[in-house]
C-alpha positions as a printed Julia matrix, in Angstrom:
103×3 Matrix{Float64}:
   0.0    0.0    0.0
   2.46   2.69   1.16
   5.65   0.81   0.29
   6.12  -0.55   3.82
   4.49  -3.49   5.58
   1.77  -2.43   8.03
   3.74  -3.7   11.05
   6.82  -1.66  10.05
   4.74   1.44   9.49
   2.96   1.09  12.84
   6.26   0.57  14.65
   7.76   3.66  13.02
   4.69   5.79  13.74
   4.55   4.59  17.35
   8.23   5.52  17.82
   7.57   9.01  16.44
   4.58   9.57  18.71
   6.32   7.98  21.69
   9.18  10.47  21.38
   6.71  13.34  21.31
   4.74  12.24  24.4
   5.87  14.96  26.79
   3.47  15.91  29.57
   5.62  18.77  30.9
   4.56  21.19  28.15
   2.11  23.92  29.1
   1.5   25.28  25.59
  -0.89  23.82  23.08
   0.63  22.07  20.15
  -0.58  19.66  17.49
  -2.83  16.85  18.66
  -0.71  13.7   18.45
  -2.86  11.19  20.36
   0.33   9.47  21.55
  -1.64   7.58  24.2
  -3.56   5.81  21.43
  -0.58   5.2   19.13
   1.41   3.8   22.08
  -1.22   1.63  23.73
  -0.72  -2.17  23.75
  -2.14  -3.9   20.69
  -4.42  -6.09  22.8
  -6.08  -3.05  24.42
  -9.16  -1.74  22.58
 -11.11   1.48  22.95
 -14.85   0.93  22.82
 -16.6    3.74  20.97
 -20.32   4.32  21.51
 -22.5    5.51  18.62
 -25.78   7.4   18.55
 -28.76   6.4   16.38
 -27.27   8.35  13.44
 -24.0    6.38  13.72
 -22.04   9.36  15.04
 -19.39   8.52  17.65
 -20.29   9.96  21.06
 -18.62  10.46  24.43
 -14.94  10.82  25.26
 -14.1    7.77  23.16
 -15.87   9.33  20.18
 -13.77  12.48  20.6
 -10.62  10.4   20.84
 -11.57   8.58  17.63
 -12.11  11.89  15.81
  -8.8   13.31  17.02
  -6.99  10.05  16.15
  -8.45  10.11  12.63
  -7.17  13.69  12.39
  -3.62  12.53  13.16
  -3.9   10.01  10.33
  -5.31  12.61   7.92
  -2.48  15.05   8.69
   0.2   12.43   8.06
   1.34  12.7    4.41
   2.82   9.19   4.54
  -0.62   7.75   5.23
  -2.94  10.16   3.4
  -1.87  11.76   0.18
  -2.9   15.36  -0.39
  -3.38  14.7   -4.1
  -7.02  13.67  -3.55
  -9.61  16.38  -3.01
 -12.45  13.89  -2.51
 -12.35  10.88  -0.19
 -14.3    8.85  -2.76
 -11.39   9.18  -5.21
  -8.82   7.6   -2.87
  -7.93   4.11  -4.18
  -9.66   1.25  -2.35
  -6.37  -0.39  -1.33
  -5.33   2.84   0.42
  -8.62   3.16   2.28
  -8.4   -0.5    3.34
  -4.88   0.11   4.67
  -6.03   3.15   6.65
  -8.93   1.16   8.08
  -6.48  -1.55   9.2
  -4.4    1.06  11.02
  -7.51   2.32  12.84
  -8.53  -1.25  13.71
  -5.09  -2.02  15.13
  -4.76   1.2   17.14
  -8.3    1.92  18.38
């Protein structure tokens, strides 16, 4: 999909986010969601959904922020597509696998 096996890519991304997980900062910076990228693979976050299939609660917010970290990563999401429906299916499947592994 992106030229690297999924396990290599996840390891690299987790190392990047692990290095940036500093709780001593007082200023706001980019949302990295390091606690999700660095959680054990066997731990899952249960997201509740309303009747319109919108994620709700703190877990829903975490999911939205986590998806934002994926969308801002040019290695994972190319900026050459202006419409999500035009992204190749193999790329969307790879992104879905990353979300399934991490969340």
